[in-house]
C-alpha positions as CSV (number, residue, x, y, z in Angstrom):
1,X,0.2,9.0,-18.6
2,X,-0.3,11.7,-16.0
3,X,1.2,11.2,-12.5
4,X,-1.1,10.5,-9.6
5,X,-0.6,10.2,-5.9
6,X,-3.1,10.3,-3.1
7,X,-2.7,8.9,0.4
8,X,-5.6,7.7,2.5
9,X,-5.7,6.0,5.9
10,X,-7.9,4.5,8.5
11,X,-7.1,5.7,12.0
12,X,-6.2,2.9,14.5
13,X,-9.1,2.1,16.8
14,X,-11.4,4.5,15.1
15,X,-14.4,3.3,13.2
16,X,-14.8,4.8,9.7
17,X,-16.8,3.9,6.6
18,X,-14.0,5.2,4.2
19,X,-10.4,5.9,4.5
20,X,-9.5,9.6,5.3
21,X,-7.2,11.7,3.1
22,X,-3.7,12.0,4.7
23,X,-1.3,14.9,4.2
24,X,1.7,12.8,4.9
25,X,2.6,9.3,6.1
26,X,5.5,8.3,8.4
27,X,7.0,4.8,8.1
28,X,8.8,3.7,11.2
29,X,10.6,0.5,10.2
30,X,14.0,-1.2,10.3
31,X,16.0,-1.4,7.0
32,X,14.9,-5.0,6.2
33,X,11.2,-4.0,6.5
34,X,11.8,-0.9,4.3
35,X,13.3,-3.2,1.7
36,X,10.4,-5.5,1.9
37,X,8.0,-2.6,1.4
38,X,10.1,-1.3,-1.5
39,X,10.0,-4.7,-3.1
40,X,6.2,-4.9,-2.7
41,X,5.8,-1.4,-4.3
42,X,8.0,-2.3,-7.2
43,X,6.3,-5.6,-7.8
44,X,2.9,-4.0,-7.6
45,X,3.9,-1.3,-10.1
46,X,5.1,-3.9,-12.5
47,X,1.8,-5.9,-12.2
48,X,-0.3,-2.7,-12.7
49,X,1.9,-1.7,-15.6
50,X,1.3,-5.0,-17.4
51,X,-2.5,-5.1,-16.8
52,X,-4.8,-4.5,-19.7
53,X,-7.5,-3.1,-17.4
54,X,-6.4,-1.7,-14.1
55,X,-9.9,-0.7,-12.8
56,X,-10.2,-1.9,-9.3
57,X,-6.7,-3.4,-9.1
58,X,-5.1,-3.4,-5.7
59,X,-2.6,-5.3,-3.6
60,X,-2.1,-5.8,0.1
61,X,1.3,-6.0,1.7
62,X,0.0,-8.4,4.3
63,X,-0.9,-10.9,1.4
64,X,2.4,-10.5,-0.4
65,X,5.1,-10.4,2.4
66,X,6.2,-13.6,4.2
67,X,7.5,-11.5,7.0
68,X,4.1,-10.1,7.8
69,X,3.1,-9.9,11.5
70,X,-0.5,-9.6,12.8
71,X,0.3,-6.4,14.7
72,X,1.6,-4.5,11.5
73,X,-0.7,-2.0,9.8
74,X,-1.6,-3.1,6.3
75,X,-0.3,-1.2,3.2
76,X,-2.7,-1.3,0.3
77,X,-1.7,0.0,-3.1
78,X,-4.4,0.9,-5.7
79,X,-3.8,1.2,-9.4
80,X,-4.5,4.7,-10.8
């Protein structure tokens, strides 16, 4: 399988129909939050890996992390 990575984002307080391509992403977080994000990414990768058909598969950090707070930006991963 070929490697794939693209980053897209919605700008805070800016209306957009689609996410915009990003050249880089900065995560400003404490170590516990970084570990929660890492756990989410690993679990998502395992789920995507085991799927028969990945078309349209995605996961939201806000749905998976008990430590989620309403003022956090969501992190969405999409299966390639």
